C-alpha positions, 0 to 999 in steps of 0.5 A: 665721294667728297669725303674720300676725294678731299681726304686723298687730295688734301693729304697729297697736297699737304705732303707736297707743300710742307713735306713730312714735318713734325705736325703734318697730321694736324696740318693735313687734318686742317686742310682736309676739313677745309677741302671737304667743306669745298668739295661737298657742295661742289660735287652736289652742284657738278654731279647733275651736270656730269650725269646729264653729259654722260647720258647725252654721250651714251645716247648719241653713241647708241644712236650712232651705232644704230645708224651705222648698223642700218647703213651696213644693212642697207649697203648689203641689200643693194 
């Protein structure tokens, strides 16, 4: 994931900053190398936090749905 994202982002940003110049391939590869060095450890640090947040959101969503269904059942029975 870090490899692909750093590739795409560095390519787009390189083209945005310098345009299609003669040595754009060299400039982009240099930017990509640097971007990957930053992206790889960043993803390793951020991924567990994101996974935890997603788990909390999905748990709360499931929990809220269950409470909502219980409320509907309760209303229909009274």
